[in-house]
C-alpha positions in Angstrom: -0.1 0.0 -0.1 1.4 3.2 -1.1 0.7 5.3 2.0 2.4 2.8 4.3 5.8 4.5 3.6 4.5 8.0 5.0 1.3 7.4 6.5 -0.3 5.0 9.2 -4.0 5.0 10.4 -4.1 4.3 14.6 -5.3 0.8 14.7 -2.5 -0.5 12.6 0.3 1.8 14.2 2.2 0.9 17.5 3.6 3.8 19.5 7.0 5.1 18.1 8.0 9.0 18.8 11.0 9.2 16.6 8.6 8.2 13.7 5.1 9.3 15.0 6.0 12.1 17.7 4.9 12.2 21.1 1.4 13.1 20.5 0.8 10.7 18.0 2.6 7.8 19.8 -0.2 9.0 23.0 -2.9 8.7 20.7 -2.3 5.4 19.5 -2.1 4.3 23.1 -5.5 5.7 23.7 -7.3 4.1 20.6 -5.8 0.7 22.1 -7.6 1.2 25.0 -10.8 1.2 23.2 -11.4 4.8 24.2 -13.5 7.3 21.8 -10.8 8.6 19.9 -11.6 10.4 16.7 -10.6 8.4 13.7 -7.3 9.3 11.9 -4.0 8.7 10.2 -0.7 10.0 11.3 1.9 11.7 8.7 5.2 10.1 9.9 8.3 12.1 10.3 10.1 10.3 7.4 7.4 12.5 4.9 9.1 15.9 6.7 12.8 14.6 6.4 12.0 13.9 2.7 10.2 17.5 2.0 13.2 18.9 3.5 15.6 17.1 1.6 13.8 17.4 -1.7 13.3 21.3 -1.1 15.3 23.1 -3.6 16.1 25.5 -0.4 17.6 22.3 0.9 21.4 23.6 1.2 19.8 27.1 2.9 17.3 25.3 5.4 20.6 22.9 6.6 22.8 25.5 7.3 19.7 27.3 9.3 19.1 24.1 11.4 22.7 23.5 12.2 23.4 27.0 13.3 24.1 27.6 17.0 21.4 30.1 18.0 21.7 32.9 20.7 18.2 34.5 21.7 18.8 37.7 20.0 18.8 36.1 16.6 15.5 34.0 16.8 12.9 36.0 15.5 15.0 36.5 12.1 16.2 33.2 12.3 12.4 31.5 12.5 11.3 33.9 10.0 13.7 32.8 7.4 13.2 28.8 7.9 9.3 29.5 8.1 9.5 31.4 4.6 11.9 28.6 3.0 9.4 25.7 4.4 6.2 27.6 3.3 7.8 28.2 -0.3 9.1 24.7 -0.6 6.9 22.2 -2.6 5.6 18.9 -1.2 6.9 15.8 -3.4 4.3 14.3 -5.4 5.1 11.0 -3.7 4.0 12.2 -0.4 1.0 14.3 -1.8 -0.2 10.8 -3.4 0.4 9.1 -0.2 -1.6 11.4 2.2 -4.3 11.7 -0.7 -4.8 7.8 -0.4 -5.2 7.9 3.6 -7.6 10.8 2.9 -10.0 9.1 0.6 -9.7 6.2 3.0 -10.9 8.2 6.0 -13.6 10.1 4.0 -15.0 7.0 2.2 -18.7 6.6 2.8 -18.7 9.3 5.2 -20.7 12.7 5.3 -19.8 14.9 2.4 -19.8 17.7 5.0 -16.9 16.0 7.4 -13.8 18.2 8.5 -10.4 17.6 9.7 -8.1 18.5 12.5 -4.4 19.0 11.4 -2.6 18.6 14.4 1.2 18.8 15.0 3.1 15.7 16.8 6.8 16.5 17.6 9.6 14.0 18.5 10.6 16.2 21.6 6.9 16.5 22.5 5.0 14.8 25.7 7.8 13.2 27.3 7.4 12.9 31.3 10.1 15.6 31.8 9.3 18.2 29.1 5.9 19.3 27.8 6.4 20.8 24.2 2.6 21.0 23.8 1.4 24.5 22.8 4.6 25.2 21.0 3.8 24.0 17.5 0.5 24.6 15.8 -2.7 22.7 15.2 -5.4 23.7 12.8 -8.9 23.0 13.0 -11.8 22.4 10.6 -9.9 21.8 7.5 -12.5 21.3 4.7 -10.5 20.0 1.5 -7.8 18.2 0.5 -5.9 21.5 -0.3 -6.7 22.9 3.3 -5.3 19.7 4.7 -1.9 20.0 2.5 -1.6 23.9 3.4 -2.1 22.9 7.1 0.5 20.3 7.0 3.0 23.0 5.7 1.9 25.1 8.5 2.4 22.4 11.1 6.1 21.7 9.8 6.7 25.4 9.8 5.7 26.0 13.2 8.3 23.4 14.7 10.6 26.6 14.2 8.2 29.2 15.5 10.2 31.9 18.1 8.0 30.4 20.9 9.2 26.9 20.0 12.8 27.7 19.4 12.7 29.7 22.7 11.5 26.5 24.6 13.9 24.5 23.0 16.9 26.7 24.1 15.0 26.5 27.4 15.4 22.8 27.2 19.0 23.1 26.2 20.0 25.1 29.1 18.5 22.3 31.5 20.7 19.7 30.1 18.8 18.1 27.0 21.1 18.0 24.2 19.9 18.5 20.6 19.9 20.8 17.5 17.3 22.0 15.3 18.3 19.4 12.5 17.6 16.6 15.0 14.1 17.4 15.8 11.2 16.3 13.6 7.7 16.7 12.9 5.0 14.1 12.2 1.4 15.4 11.5 -1.9 14.0 12.7 -5.0 14.2 10.6 -8.5 13.4 12.4 -11.9 13.7 11.9 -13.1 17.1 13.8 -15.4 16.4 16.6 -18.0 19.1 16.5 -18.0 19.8 20.3 -20.7 21.6 22.3 -18.1 21.6 25.4 -14.5 20.9 25.6 -11.6 21.3 28.1 -8.8 19.9 29.8 -8.7 17.1 32.8 -5.5 17.2 34.9 -5.6 13.8 36.9 -3.3 15.7 39.5 -4.3 19.1 40.6 -1.6 21.3 39.0 -2.8 24.3 40.9 -2.4 23.3 44.4 0.2 20.1 43.6 -2.3 17.7 45.2 -2.1 14.4 43.5 -5.2 13.1 45.5 -7.4 15.6 43.6 -8.3 16.1 39.7 -9.1 19.4 38.0 -11.3 20.1 35.0 -11.1 23.2 33.0 -14.1 23.4 30.7 -16.0 25.8 28.3 -18.7 25.9 25.6 -17.6 25.0 22.0 -14.0 24.3 21.0 -11.1 23.8 23.3 -8.5 25.8 21.7 -10.1 29.0 23.7 -8.7 27.4 26.7 -5.3 26.2 25.1 -4.8 29.8 23.8 -6.1 31.6 26.8 -8.8 33.4 24.9 -11.3 32.9 27.8 -11.8 32.2 31.5 -13.0 28.6 31.7 -15.2 27.1 34.4 -12.8 25.2 36.8 -13.8 22.2 38.7 -11.9 20.2 41.4 -12.7 16.7 42.0 -11.7 14.2 44.8 -9.3 11.5 43.1 -10.1 8.3 44.9 -13.7 8.6 45.3 -15.9 10.9 42.9 -16.6 13.9 44.9 -17.1 17.5 43.5 -14.9 19.5 45.8 -15.1 23.1 44.2 -16.7 24.5 41.4 -15.9 27.8 39.8 -18.0 29.3 37.1 -15.4 30.9 34.5 -16.8 34.1 32.6 -16.5 32.4 29.3 -17.4 35.4 27.2 -16.6 34.0 24.5 -16.6 30.5 22.4 -14.5 28.8 19.6 -17.0 27.6 16.8 -16.3 26.4 13.2 -16.0 29.3 10.7 -19.2 29.5 9.1 -17.7 31.2 5.8 -14.6 28.8 5.2 -11.9 26.5 7.1 -10.9 27.0 10.6 -12.5 28.7 13.7 -13.7 31.9 14.7 -14.4 33.0 18.0 -18.0 35.0 18.7 -19.7 36.1 21.7 -21.2 33.5 24.1 -24.8 33.5 25.1 -25.2 35.7 28.8 -27.1 32.8 30.2 -24.2 30.4 29.2 -21.7 32.6 30.8 -23.5 32.1 34.1 -23.7 28.5 34.5 -21.0 25.6 34.6 -20.5 23.8 31.3 -20.7 20.5 32.6 -23.4 18.6 34.5 -22.3 16.1 37.3 -23.1 13.2 35.2 -20.6 14.3 32.7 -18.0 15.0 35.2 -18.2 11.6 36.9 -17.6 10.2 33.4 -14.5 12.3 32.9 -13.3 11.3 36.6 -13.7 7.8 35.5 -12.1 8.2 32.0 -9.0 9.9 34.5 -8.5 7.2 36.4 -8.2 4.9 33.3 -5.9 6.7 31.4 -3.4 7.7 34.3 -3.2 4.1 35.4 -2.4 3.0 31.9 0.3 5.8 31.3 1.5 5.1 35.0 1.8 8.9 35.3 -0.2 11.8 36.1 -2.1 13.0 32.8 -3.0 16.2 31.0 -6.1 14.9 29.1 -7.7 16.9 26.5 -11.5 15.8 25.7 -14.5 17.1 23.8 -18.3 16.6 23.9 -20.5 16.0 21.1 -24.2 14.9 21.4 -23.3 13.9 25.2 -20.4 11.6 23.9 -16.9 12.1 25.3 -13.8 11.9 22.9 -10.5 12.0 24.2 -8.1 14.0 21.8 -5.0 13.7 23.4 -3.1 12.9 26.8 0.3 13.8 27.9 2.4 13.7 31.3 2.1 16.5 33.7 5.6 18.0 33.8 5.0 21.4 36.2 4.1 18.7 39.3 6.4 19.4 42.1 7.9 16.5 44.0 
């Protein structure tokens, strides 16, 4: 099968951070747990390497990626790498491979399907460092052309100023690598048209209490929380036996929804009534609590879990180790 060299579907794959990135590898584990993970495939790091190698700007990119950086150069350096990546063509063999997987994913499905295109770096989601939020994800891609553009944007975002600064920070803490040794896999998944979204921490990251879970939630899509665009609801739950300990209603002035005029998302005003009530009921909280226990047990480490609810079904979008807990 043509796509197997560059692309793998979740059920067929085995976790492999070097090939599929941290986020991709964790999604495969979640899928094998029979949790509700949106169906999709992973464009592996071989694609990224081939894309760079066959770029007409390969020599320029190689010099930029091998250069030792200091913080004052980051903006200029990032802009040059990004420009060269976005102006490079994706090799025909890769396009054909991705198109084969895309057709397989949409076959027999609704014609109005949309897709999330999400970055999965090889330095992402370890137990010591979380690269989460440094590289980009692109929601509600409507066409194959959208997908290819978002793929290049994901690759380029590996070298954003924010991402490079984080890498320099990791280097100061003793992680030995250079930009040329970091690669990006990219996840393509069916979008969850979520009415409610959020994050579940299986240990409370605010007070460092491992006997509590913390949930942040809001109406609409979860990128509003990830990008700090709103103040979400915050619910603290007892961990060993379900009990709501604290419920703080966030302002939730806006919510992220599908762009009605094309691809991606828009931020709109939330209904005044929705701002004043908690976005999760007790039954949903109980379900999230149970999922948190199950996922933490599987990964054997406190987890930061992104989830979304569509028509009262909870989907798990990703899970990664919490790296900010104090021992």
